[in-house]
MARRO-869883 format. One record per residue (C-alpha): x, y, z; residue in one letter; residue number from 1. Coordinates in pm, 1 decimal, decimal comma. Each point is the difference from the previous one (the first is absolute). Layout:
<recs>
[[X Y Z] A NUM] ...
</recs>
This chain:
<recs>
[[-6986,9 -71,9 -6019,9] M 1] [[129,0 -3,8 -352,0] K 2] [[-217,9 -206,1 -246,4] K 3] [[178,8 -303,6 -149,4] I 4] [[-96,0 -95,6 -363,2] Q 5] [[-10,8 -374,0 -21,2] I 6] [[28,0 -169,0 -327,1] S 7] [[64,0 -374,8 -98,2] A 8] [[324,1 -133,6 -175,4] T 9] [[-85,4 -233,5 -274,1] R 10] [[160,8 -341,2 30,1] V 11] [[44,0 -275,3 -282,3] D 12] [[-213,1 -297,9 118,6] Q 13] [[274,9 -261,2 -46,7] K 14] [[225,3 199,3 241,8] N 15] [[-265,6 83,4 251,3] S 16] [[93,3 -280,3 252,5] E 17] [[367,9 123,8 23,2] N 18] [[-95,4 374,2 8,1] T 19] [[103,5 265,0 243,6] V 20] [[-54,7 359,8 -49,3] R 21] [[123,7 329,7 167,9] F 22] [[-241,1 294,0 32,1] H 23] [[221,2 292,4 87,8] I 24] [[-100,9 328,9 170,9] F 25] [[202,8 301,4 -30,6] N 26] [[-272,1 141,2 63,1] P 27] [[-114,7 -69,1 -375,0] I 28] [[-87,8 -363,0 -48,2] K 29] [[210,3 -212,8 -235,0] N 30] [[-28,8 -369,4 -62,8] S 31] [[271,0 -252,7 -87,4] I 32] [[-68,7 -351,9 -98,7] D 33] [[305,8 -182,4 117,1] L 34] [[-46,9 -298,1 -244,4] V 35] [[-24,5 224,2 -301,6] K 36] [[211,6 293,4 98,6] E 37] [[302,3 -157,6 154,3] K 38] [[251,3 267,8 -100,6] N 39] [[-221,6 307,9 83,3] F 40] [[212,8 229,5 209,4] N 41] [[-187,3 99,0 325,7] I 42] [[212,9 305,4 35,3] A 43] [[-203,0 155,3 -288,5] K 44] [[-292,8 22,5 249,3] I 45] [[193,6 0,0 340,7] C 46] [[317,7 223,1 -31,1] D 47] [[228,1 -164,5 258,3] P 48] [[153,2 322,1 97,5] K 49] [[-308,6 123,3 142,4] T 50] [[-242,6 -302,3 29,9] R 51] [[220,8 -241,5 165,9] F 52] [[-226,4 -152,2 253,7] R 53] [[-171,7 -298,2 -173,6] Y 54] [[-332,4 -101,5 166,5] K 55] [[-136,8 -337,7 -128,5] F 56] [[-349,9 -67,3 91,4] I 57] [[-91,3 -365,8 -34,0] V 58] [[-358,0 -138,4 7,7] H 59] [[-86,3 -336,2 139,4] G 60] [[-193,1 -311,7 -113,6] F 61] [[-272,3 44,8 -249,9] A 62] [[28,8 369,1 13,4] E 63] [[100,3 264,3 -264,6] T 64] [[181,9 311,6 4,1] W 65] [[-314,4 206,5 -75,5] N 66] [[-295,2 -200,2 176,9] M 67] [[-360,6 89,0 -98,6] T 68] [[-166,0 -277,9 194,1] F 69] [[101,3 141,7 331,9] R 70] [[211,6 261,9 175,4] W 71] [[283,7 96,9 -238,3] D 72] [[265,9 33,3 272,5] W 73] [[281,2 19,9 -230,0] V 74] [[-140,7 332,2 -156,6] K 75] [[-55,6 143,0 346,7] D 76] [[342,0 -89,1 103,9] M 77] [[151,8 184,1 -306,1] I 78] [[-199,1 297,4 33,3] E 79] [[120,4 51,9 359,1] E 80] [[363,4 -52,2 -109,0] M 81] [[-45,1 256,2 -281,9] L 82] [[-101,9 280,5 256,2] I 83] [[263,2 -100,3 267,9] S 84] [[290,6 227,2 92,8] E 85] [[248,5 -240,2 -202,8] E 86] [[-213,7 -39,1 -281,5] S 87] [[246,7 194,2 -239,1] K 88] [[253,6 -274,5 72,5] T 89] [[-234,1 -298,5 -52,9] L 90] [[-26,9 -240,6 -298,9] C 91] [[-321,4 -175,6 79,8] I 92] [[-34,1 -349,5 -165,4] I 93] [[-331,2 -191,7 21,2] A 94] [[113,7 -356,8 -88,6] V 95] [[-274,0 -175,1 -197,9] D 96] [[40,7 -372,8 12,7] W 97] [[-384,5 -79,0 -17,5] A 98] [[14,4 -292,5 -242,5] E 99] [[265,1 -176,8 211,1] L 100] [[-171,7 97,7 332,5] A 101] [[-325,6 -172,2 -108,7] R 102] [[177,9 -333,8 -43,8] G 103] [[-229,7 -72,8 -280,3] G 104] [[-199,6 118,8 -298,0] T 105] [[-332,3 -133,5 76,5] L 106] [[27,8 -114,2 357,3] I 107] [[209,2 178,3 271,1] M 108] [[277,9 -219,8 142,3] N 109] [[174,3 123,9 313,6] Y 110] [[275,1 -271,0 -13,0] W 111] [[71,1 81,6 -361,6] K 112] [[12,1 377,5 79,7] A 113] [[260,7 -74,3 263,5] I 114] [[207,5 -183,4 -261,2] D 115] [[-46,9 280,7 -242,3] N 116] [[188,5 245,8 232,1] M 117] [[313,5 -151,8 -124,8] K 118] [[-91,7 85,6 -358,6] I 119] [[-83,1 349,4 75,6] A 120] [[311,0 47,2 203,2] S 121] [[246,2 -111,1 -265,2] V 122] [[-186,2 235,0 -254,7] I 123] [[38,0 289,2 240,3] M 124] [[345,1 -60,9 101,2] S 125] [[138,8 -40,5 -342,3] N 126] [[-175,2 318,8 -114,9] Y 127] [[114,9 207,9 296,3] L 128] [[355,4 -96,7 -5,5] K 129] [[21,9 142,8 -357,9] K 130] [[-108,9 318,3 130,1] M 131] [[310,3 47,8 215,0] D 132] [[-216,5 141,8 295,8] L 133] [[109,9 26,3 370,5] N 134] [[-152,8 -311,5 160,3] E 135] [[68,3 140,5 329,7] K 136] [[-279,9 246,0 -74,8] N 137] [[-266,4 -282,6 -82,9] F 138] [[-293,7 -0,3 227,7] H 139] [[-238,0 -293,9 -79,9] C 140] [[-336,9 31,2 175,5] I 141] [[-212,2 -318,5 -32,2] G 142] [[-341,0 -92,2 132,9] F 143] [[-82,8 -358,0 87,1] S 144] [[146,9 -224,8 -265,1] L 145] [[169,5 306,2 -138,4] G 146] [[221,7 26,7 317,5] A 147] [[140,6 -351,4 -81,8] H 148] [[18,5 129,9 -361,7] M 149] [[222,5 274,7 116,7] C 150] [[199,3 -248,2 192,3] S 151] [[54,6 -252,4 -314,6] I 152] [[78,8 306,4 -216,6] F 153] [[287,6 99,3 231,7] Y 154] [[131,6 -348,9 57,2] K 155] [[-2,3 -58,4 -377,2] T 156] [[183,9 332,7 -41,0] Y 157] [[261,7 -90,0 239,4] F 158] [[52,6 -342,6 -132,3] D 159] [[46,3 139,9 -355,6] M 160] [[200,7 297,9 69,2] F 161] [[126,3 -30,7 355,8] K 162] [[-144,4 334,9 109,2] I 163] [[-255,7 25,0 288,6] R 164] [[-266,5 272,3 -59,1] P 165] [[-86,3 255,6 265,5] G 166] [[-326,2 -45,6 167,4] R 167] [[-326,4 -206,9 8,2] I 168] [[-321,2 74,4 165,9] T 169] [[-229,6 -292,8 42,5] G 170] [[-356,4 91,6 56,5] L 171] [[-151,0 -298,2 172,0] D 172] [[188,8 -262,0 -197,8] P 173] [[-217,1 -278,6 -105,8] A 174] [[-35,9 -285,6 242,7] G 175] [[-152,6 -285,1 -150,6] P 176] [[262,4 -281,9 -87,7] F 177] [[284,1 249,4 92,3] F 178] [[48,9 -87,1 366,0] A 179] [[156,0 -336,8 -91,4] S 180] [[215,4 122,9 -277,7] K 181] [[371,5 72,6 32,2] K 182] [[144,5 347,5 38,5] N 183] [[124,4 -14,0 -351,9] N 184] [[-352,9 -46,4 -119,9] E 185] [[-160,9 295,9 174,5] K 186] [[61,5 343,3 132,6] L 187] [[282,2 4,4 239,3] H 188] [[231,0 266,0 154,5] F 189] [[292,1 -135,0 -213,2] T 190] [[-181,6 133,2 -315,0] D 191] [[100,2 366,0 49,8] A 192] [[186,1 253,7 186,6] D 193] [[-306,2 87,7 183,2] L 194] [[-317,6 -241,9 20,2] V 195] [[-297,4 161,5 186,2] D 196] [[-338,6 -199,0 25,2] I 197] [[-339,5 106,1 117,4] V 198] [[-214,2 -272,2 136,4] H 199] [[-369,4 30,4 31,8] T 200] [[-180,3 -324,2 -76,6] S 201] [[28,2 -353,6 134,6] D 202] [[-226,9 -145,0 -263,1] E 203] [[191,1 110,0 -318,8] F 204] [[308,3 134,5 136,3] G 205] [[328,5 -149,1 119,0] L 206] [[20,9 95,4 359,9] S 207] [[360,2 -140,0 62,9] E 208] [[289,3 248,3 44,8] K 209] [[207,9 14,0 -310,3] N 210] [[122,5 353,9 -37,9] G 211] [[249,0 252,5 148,6] H 212] [[-300,5 175,8 140,4] M 213] [[-341,0 -173,4 30,6] D 214] [[-303,2 204,4 103,2] F 215] [[-305,0 -116,6 183,8] Y 216] [[-268,6 280,4 4,3] P 217] [[-246,0 -62,7 279,7] D 218] [[177,6 -309,4 110,4] L 219] [[-109,4 -157,7 -336,9] G 220] [[-366,2 54,0 36,4] D 221] [[-58,1 319,3 -180,7] V 222] [[-263,5 238,9 143,6] N 223] [[-136,1 119,6 -314,2] A 224] [[-147,7 -342,0 -89,7] C 225] [[-203,2 -62,2 309,1] N 226] [[-288,3 178,1 -124,5] E 227] [[0,8 -227,2 -319,0] V 228] [[36,7 -296,6 219,9] K 229] [[-307,1 117,5 218,9] Q 230] [[-212,9 59,6 -281,3] R 231] [[83,7 -312,4 -194,9] F 232] [[47,9 -260,8 260,5] D 233] [[-12,6 -283,9 -244,4] N 234] [[11,0 -40,6 -388,8] L 235] [[-380,1 -65,5 -21,4] E 236] [[-71,5 339,0 145,3] N 237] [[239,4 155,9 -245,7] V 238] [[-216,1 -135,4 -292,4] I 239] [[-335,2 76,3 177,8] L 240] [[106,1 347,3 84,4] Y 241] [[82,4 71,1 -374,8] E 242] [[-316,8 -153,0 -109,4] E 243] [[-182,8 226,0 233,1] A 244] [[183,1 311,2 -98,8] N 245] [[43,0 -61,6 -372,4] S 246] [[-142,3 254,7 -227,7] K 247] [[-55,2 -257,6 -261,1] D 248] [[-339,0 -116,1 -90,6] D 249] [[-142,3 -249,7 241,6] E 250] [[-46,5 -356,3 -105,4] F 251] [[-275,3 -246,0 79,9] E 252] [[81,5 -277,1 233,8] D 253] [[106,8 -313,4 -197,0] V 254] [[-235,4 -277,9 124,4] N 255] [[73,0 -343,7 -134,1] L 256] [[-310,4 -136,8 176,1] T 257] [[-219,7 211,9 -233,2] S 258] [[34,6 -274,6 -258,0] I 259] [[-321,8 -182,4 70,9] D 260] [[-101,6 -349,6 -109,6] A 261] [[-201,9 141,0 -307,7] K 262] [[311,0 155,8 -132,0] D 263] [[206,2 -312,8 16,3] T 264] [[-238,7 -172,2 -249,9] F 265] [[77,2 258,6 -259,8] S 266] [[355,1 -6,8 -147,3] V 267] [[-73,5 359,7 -140,3] D 268] [[-126,9 123,5 339,0] N 269] [[291,4 -150,0 195,4] L 270] [[247,7 146,6 -246,6] K 271] [[-155,9 338,2 8,2] S 272] [[14,9 7,1 378,9] K 273] [[346,6 -94,1 20,2] M 274] [[111,6 251,0 -236,0] I 275] [[-183,2 257,7 208,9] S 276] [[162,2 -107,7 320,7] I 277] [[356,5 -32,2 -151,5] F 278] [[-66,3 337,3 -164,7] G 279] [[-64,3 164,9 329,2] K 280] [[331,3 -153,1 144,9] I 281] [[189,1 125,7 -295,5] K 282] [[-139,2 347,1 36,5] D 283] [[73,0 9,9 372,8] F 284] [[366,2 -103,0 -57,5] F 285] [[23,9 230,9 -310,6] D 286] [[-87,6 320,2 199,9] K 287] [[127,1 -58,7 352,3] K 288] [[315,8 -176,2 -5,7] P 289] [[219,6 316,9 12,4] K 290] [[-164,9 144,5 294,2] R 291] [[2,3 -327,6 177,3] I 292] [[365,4 -66,0 -87,1] F 293] [[114,7 339,6 120,5] I 294] [[-165,2 -66,8 325,9] S 295] [[119,7 -337,8 43,9] V 296] [[345,3 139,6 -65,8] H 297] [[-51,2 279,8 243,6] Q 298] [[-114,8 -248,2 263,4] F 299] [[291,1 -236,7 -38,9] F 300] [[261,4 245,7 -142,5] G 301] [[-46,8 310,1 204,4] C 302] [[288,7 -53,8 231,8] S 303] [[211,2 -132,3 -287,9] H 304] [[-40,3 319,7 -191,4] L 305] [[60,2 230,2 297,7] M 306] [[369,0 -35,9 -48,3] A 307] [[-37,5 176,1 -325,3] V 308] [[-224,9 265,0 137,3] R 309] [[249,4 76,2 293,7] Y 310] [[284,9 21,3 -270,5] F 311] [[-177,5 241,0 -209,5] I 312] [[-101,0 239,0 286,6] Y 313] [[357,3 -20,7 137,7] S 314] [[122,4 169,3 -313,4] I 315] [[-128,3 344,0 75,2] N 316] [[-226,6 -12,9 290,0] E 317] [[98,6 -241,1 303,2] C 318] [[333,5 -67,5 173,1] D 319] [[-134,3 -321,2 147,6] Y 320] [[241,9 18,4 283,4] R 321] [[93,8 -364,8 101,0] A 322] [[162,0 -150,5 313,8] H 323] [[259,2 -267,4 5,0] L 324] [[-115,9 -274,0 240,9] C 325] [[139,8 -321,0 119,0] S 326] [[-342,6 -136,4 50,9] R 327] [[-317,7 132,8 -123,3] K 328] [[-130,3 9,0 374,0] E 329] [[265,3 266,3 47,0] D 330] [[-178,2 222,7 -218,6] F 331] [[-322,2 3,7 214,1] T 332] [[201,1 57,0 312,6] T 333] [[204,4 270,4 -178,3] K 334] [[339,8 -183,5 57,7] K 335] [[123,2 42,3 -358,9] C 336] [[298,5 175,8 -120,8] L 337] [[-80,5 360,6 -127,1] D 338] [[182,7 288,7 -168,4] A 339] [[-213,5 270,5 193,9] K 340] [[-82,7 283,5 -244,3] R 341] [[318,8 -22,7 -205,1] K 342] [[-53,8 12,5 -381,0] P 343] [[165,4 -333,1 -50,3] D 344] [[-253,0 -221,4 203,2] F 345] [[-104,7 -328,8 -145,2] A 346] [[-279,5 57,3 -250,0] R 347] [[-204,4 -230,5 -195,2] M 348] [[-53,1 37,1 -378,3] G 349] [[143,7 208,4 -282,6] Y 350] [[248,8 183,9 230,2] H 351] [[129,4 -301,1 193,7] A 352] [[346,2 57,4 -151,4] D 353] [[17,9 323,3 197,5] K 354] [[-7,2 -187,0 331,5] S 355] [[301,4 8,3 229,4] N 356] [[261,7 -242,2 -107,6] A 357] [[-37,8 -197,6 334,5] K 358] [[-344,4 -74,3 -108,9] F 359] [[91,7 -83,3 -369,3] L 360] [[235,6 -261,6 104,9] T 361] [[-186,7 -143,5 305,7] S 362] [[-183,3 -281,7 -179,7] F 363] [[-276,9 78,4 243,2] G 364] [[-371,1 4,5 41,9] N 365] [[-156,0 345,7 2,3] F 366] [[-348,9 66,2 137,2] Y 367] [[-232,0 305,0 -15,3] L 368] [[-359,3 98,4 36,2] A 369] [[-219,0 128,2 -285,6] T 370] [[-346,7 167,1 -28,7] S 371] [[-299,8 -169,6 -145,9] S 372] [[-55,0 281,9 -270,0] K 373] [[215,4 151,5 -270,5] P 374] [[275,8 103,5 12,1] P 375] [[18,6 -257,4 275,0] Y 376] [[220,8 231,5 211,6] C 377] [[-2,3 303,2 219,5] D 378] [[165,9 260,1 -223,0] P 379] [[76,6 197,9 340,6] K 380] [[234,4 -277,1 79,3] E 381] [[213,4 59,4 -300,3] N 382] [[354,5 132,5 60,4] Y 383] [[23,9 381,8 -54,2] K 384] [[362,9 116,4 -35,6] P 385] [[100,8 322,1 182,0] G 386] [[121,4 313,6 -159,3] F 387] [[371,3 -90,9 -2,6] W 388] [[-66,9 -345,2 -152,8] E 389] [[-230,7 144,1 -261,6] R 390] [[273,9 257,7 -80,2] L 391] [[257,0 -256,5 -37,6] W 392] [[-230,7 -208,1 -224,6] N 393] [[-38,9 297,1 -217,1] R 394] [[371,8 48,1 -34,7] I 395] [[54,8 -359,1 -86,6] K 396] [[-267,5 32,7 -270,0] G 397] 
</recs>
């Protein structure tokens, strides 16, 4: 894969809470701070005659566009797009709304981050309208809260300019506090010409059907996370596992009962003992929190992030052929609608828009089985066009 150079964009502190940045890949990275550079012409980076497919990648709550504390999925997604067959026509835009997505400067605030989606959407809409781009070629790909951010962005764009953009892919849209929200406050099929949604988590995701195509891999209980669930059957085991397998220096047990009666009669001895105890506690949390945080996130967020993994592998490696079912029980009994081996079968992920029109407009639930190891599919099941189809595709270019 091509290596992506990552650099930070400087932002004035006073504007930081209202900042949205675009990081554009063509495949050379460029950054636009939409608060400072409101009139920068995106066509200088993406020639609309050749790079007319606009892919907006939107991170979720408390994430950034270039994460260092855990898996940098945005980078991996961009890299896969840059080596795809249609890469020469892509204008890939990583939307960086990190300050707003945190919901606060010192303390993360999920509810405030939800409110901030409107601020980011207005900034994006005003800027993009000036660029005179074809909105029907917009494809907003959002993970978790980022999926609803795509929704609010498109809703705002439509409210302001009466134009409905092309497509949204919701990767396990955030569930907490969204189930009770109205359709105009969350991801919904009315937001775009095509809304395809991948559901992988009951804990963090919104399992309700809201798209033109809703996909439920492994009936919503993804196979790839079973190993994690078996290894870490509860939160305590996650921390104990990390403590036992950490390469950091081992710490002595903190034993509060070691303060004996003799020590209590001496203020200096007592003070020294308490400093020693709290010093050990501080050392522990200074050195181990990142490993524990990652493991806790893996334990609780494994299935949530699987939607992203599926999407990334769908770009170049997996068809993720899905089946339209009236009930999920029909999937296990093989009573679902299927397109046999035709190339326009229903597919989950990046190429969902290549599905047959009857699937794109079905407002249906789609089910499929995945494997437990990357790329989470059997490549042998991918569709292989015959000679005449390959020849016709070459002629079409």
